[in-house]
C-alpha positions in Angstrom: 153.2 51.3 12.7 151.1 50.3 9.7 147.3 50.2 9.8 147.3 46.4 9.9 149.8 46.4 12.8 147.6 48.9 14.7 144.5 46.7 14.2 146.3 43.6 15.4 147.6 45.4 18.4 144.1 46.7 19.3 142.7 43.2 18.9 145.4 41.8 21.2 144.7 44.4 23.8 141.0 43.6 23.7 141.6 39.9 24.2 143.9 40.6 27.2 141.3 42.9 28.7 138.6 40.2 28.3 140.8 37.7 30.1 141.9 40.1 32.9 138.6 41.7 33.7 135.7 39.7 32.1 133.0 41.6 34.0 134.2 45.0 33.0 134.7 43.9 29.4 131.1 42.7 29.2 129.8 45.9 30.6 131.7 47.8 27.9 130.3 45.5 25.3 126.8 46.0 26.6 127.2 49.8 26.5 128.4 49.5 22.9 125.2 47.5 22.0 123.0 50.1 23.8 124.7 52.9 21.9 124.1 51.1 18.6 120.4 50.5 19.6 119.9 54.1 20.6 121.4 55.3 17.3 119.1 52.9 15.4 116.1 54.0 17.4 117.0 57.6 16.7 117.2 57.0 13.0 113.8 55.2 13.1 112.2 58.2 14.8 113.6 60.5 12.1 112.1 58.6 9.2 108.6 58.4 10.7 106.2 59.9 8.2 103.8 62.7 9.0 100.1 61.7 9.4 97.9 63.1 6.7 95.1 65.1 8.4 91.9 65.3 6.4 89.5 68.2 6.9 86.1 66.6 7.6 84.1 69.7 7.2 85.7 70.5 3.8 85.2 66.9 2.6 81.5 66.9 3.6 81.0 70.2 1.8 82.5 68.8 -1.3 80.3 65.6 -1.4 82.5 63.1 0.4 81.5 60.8 3.1 83.6 61.8 6.1 81.4 60.6 9.0 79.2 57.5 9.4 76.5 59.9 10.5 76.8 61.9 7.3 73.5 63.1 5.8 74.7 62.7 2.2 72.1 60.9 0.1 74.9 58.7 -1.3 75.6 57.2 2.1 73.3 54.3 1.8 74.1 53.7 -1.9 77.8 53.3 -1.1 76.9 50.9 1.7 75.0 48.8 -0.9 77.9 48.9 -3.3 80.6 48.0 -0.7 78.7 45.0 0.6 79.1 43.3 -2.8 82.8 44.2 -2.9 83.4 43.0 0.6 81.5 39.7 0.0 83.7 39.1 -3.1 86.8 40.0 -1.1 86.3 37.8 1.9 83.3 35.6 1.2 82.9 32.5 -0.9 83.7 34.3 -4.1 87.2 35.1 -2.8 88.1 31.4 -3.4 87.6 31.9 -7.1 89.2 35.4 -7.5 92.9 36.1 -7.6 93.8 38.9 -5.2 90.2 39.3 -4.3 90.9 42.2 -1.8 92.5 44.3 -4.5 90.0 46.6 -6.3 90.7 48.9 -9.2 88.4 51.9 -9.9 88.6 53.2 -13.4 86.5 54.6 -16.3 86.4 54.7 -20.1 87.6 58.3 -20.3 88.8 60.9 -17.9 86.5 63.2 -15.8 83.8 60.6 -15.3 84.1 60.6 -11.5 86.3 57.6 -10.8 88.4 59.4 -8.1 85.2 60.6 -6.5 83.9 57.0 -6.4 87.2 55.6 -5.2 87.5 58.1 -2.3 83.9 57.6 -1.1 84.2 53.9 -1.4 87.3 53.9 0.8 85.8 56.3 3.3 82.6 54.3 3.5 84.4 51.0 4.2 86.9 52.6 6.6 84.3 54.4 8.7 81.7 51.7 9.0 83.1 48.2 8.4 86.0 48.0 10.9 88.2 47.2 7.9 91.5 48.9 7.2 91.4 50.4 3.7 94.5 51.4 1.7 93.7 53.9 -1.1 96.4 54.2 -3.7 96.6 56.9 -6.4 97.6 54.8 -9.4 96.6 57.5 -11.9 100.2 58.6 -12.1 99.6 60.5 -15.3 97.0 62.8 -13.7 97.2 62.3 -10.0 94.4 63.8 -8.1 94.1 62.1 -4.7 96.2 64.8 -2.9 94.2 67.5 -4.6 90.7 66.0 -3.8 91.6 65.3 -0.2 93.6 68.5 0.1 96.9 67.4 1.4 100.4 68.3 0.3 101.8 66.0 -2.3 104.3 63.4 -0.9 106.5 60.6 -1.9 104.4 57.8 -3.1 103.8 55.1 -5.7 106.3 56.3 -8.3 109.1 56.6 -5.9 108.5 53.0 -4.9 108.4 51.8 -8.5 111.6 53.7 -9.2 113.2 52.0 -6.1 113.9 55.4 -4.5 112.4 54.3 -1.2 113.6 51.1 0.5 110.2 49.6 1.4 106.5 49.7 0.8 105.9 51.0 4.3 107.7 54.2 3.4 104.9 55.3 1.1 101.9 54.2 3.2 100.6 57.2 5.2 98.2 57.0 8.1 95.4 59.5 8.4 93.2 60.9 11.1 90.7 58.2 10.2 92.0 55.2 12.0 91.1 52.6 9.3 92.1 54.7 6.3 95.7 54.8 4.9 96.9 56.5 1.7 99.5 56.0 -0.9 99.9 59.2 -3.1 101.0 59.0 -6.7 104.4 60.7 -6.0 106.5 62.9 -8.2 105.9 63.0 -12.0 108.3 60.9 -14.1 108.8 60.5 -17.9 108.3 56.7 -17.5 105.1 56.8 -15.6 103.2 54.4 -17.9 106.0 52.0 -18.2 106.4 51.8 -14.4 102.7 50.8 -14.0 103.4 47.8 -16.3 106.7 46.9 -14.6 107.6 43.8 -12.6 108.0 45.9 -9.5 104.3 46.9 -9.8 103.4 43.3 -10.1 105.4 42.6 -7.0 103.7 45.4 -5.2 100.3 44.0 -5.9 101.4 40.5 -4.7 102.8 42.0 -1.5 99.7 43.9 -0.8 97.5 40.9 -1.3 99.7 38.5 0.7 101.0 40.8 3.4 97.6 42.4 4.1 95.0 39.7 3.3 92.4 41.2 5.6 92.8 44.8 4.2 90.9 46.3 1.3 93.2 47.9 -1.2 91.6 50.4 -3.7 93.6 51.6 -6.7 92.4 54.8 -8.4 93.6 53.9 -11.9 93.9 55.8 -15.1 91.1 55.6 -17.6 91.0 52.5 -19.8 90.7 53.8 -23.4 94.0 55.3 -24.6 96.1 54.0 -21.7 97.6 50.6 -22.5 98.8 50.0 -19.0 95.4 50.1 -17.3 94.2 46.8 -18.8 97.5 45.3 -17.6 96.7 46.5 -14.0 93.4 44.5 -14.2 95.6 41.3 -14.2 96.9 42.3 -10.8 93.5 42.8 -9.0 90.5 40.6 -8.2 87.8 43.2 -8.7 87.2 46.3 -10.9 84.6 49.1 -10.8 84.1 51.0 -14.1 82.6 54.4 -13.5 80.1 55.6 -16.2 78.9 59.2 -16.4 75.2 59.4 -17.1 74.2 61.1 -20.4 77.8 61.4 -21.4 79.6 58.1 -21.6 78.8 56.3 -24.8 77.7 52.7 -24.6 80.2 51.6 -27.2 83.0 53.2 -25.1 81.9 51.2 -22.1 81.9 48.0 -24.1 85.3 48.8 -25.6 86.7 49.6 -22.1 85.3 46.5 -20.4 86.5 44.2 -23.2 90.1 45.2 -22.5 90.0 44.1 -18.8 90.9 40.7 -17.5 87.9 38.4 -18.0 88.5 36.6 -14.8 87.9 39.5 -12.4 84.6 40.5 -10.8 83.4 43.6 -12.6 81.0 46.3 -11.5 79.6 49.3 -13.3 78.8 52.5 -11.3 76.6 55.2 -12.8 77.8 58.6 -11.7 76.8 62.3 -11.9 73.1 61.4 -12.2 70.5 64.1 -12.3 68.0 63.8 -9.4 66.7 67.4 -9.0 67.7 70.9 -9.8 69.5 71.2 -6.5 71.2 67.8 -6.7 73.0 67.1 -9.9 76.1 65.2 -8.7 76.3 61.9 -7.0 76.4 58.1 -7.1 73.4 56.2 -8.4 73.0 52.5 -8.3 75.3 49.8 -9.8 75.4 46.8 -12.0 77.6 44.0 -10.8 78.7 40.6 -12.1 81.4 38.6 -13.7 82.3 39.9 -17.1 82.0 36.6 -18.8 78.5 35.9 -17.6 
């Protein structure tokens, strides 16, 4: 008997069984559905991601705001900074900004403290504002989020941009801070810069803005000068913070960097690594904030 004949015979037998014993046939069908559901549920359990556990004591030791009750001198300063960002994201200014809840943090050059600012800003909002914050390591050339927060590198942004993971939710990791979620940079790739400027990156920003309109999304981006893709990222966000290192960053470099960003976004400058005393030589100090074209 051929394969086709066997299939026809099986179909005929099923139809006969349905006519002769409709109740028993339905029970078998229900069981089959349950088996399929159980299998799907099992698969869903298997793909659940591990929660990223942050070590609060270590973070506090290294100058990060882990607790709302932290004694860090930067606590109040980051509160002041985030109020402006939140007002722009959800207040009246949000009507004039494209993707107002998406914020990029960058600098003119590397090693000026942008990741430090991005992390503390995310922690400050997540711990005190009852707002969910998604912190994304978009500095795919020199990823540092996993190193600074001391967790094992995982699949992240690059895997998504390469379409190696099926959905955005596969690279969003929960943490032991309820309102803080993370997207690591992912594995290195020879097309990292090109991927940041890809249509898939643009679609990612659009999905984050539309799917999570009540969530703050912070991109820790590459430095502006020397990386052509960073200015392109400014077209995807509504706000940008440019970190400036005191006594190191040249004024001309700041002007050059800022001039490359989208003129329609809300732009803030953050002075970092300011000298306060012999015992306190690293931290956040003040800010300047306003539309670039004003």
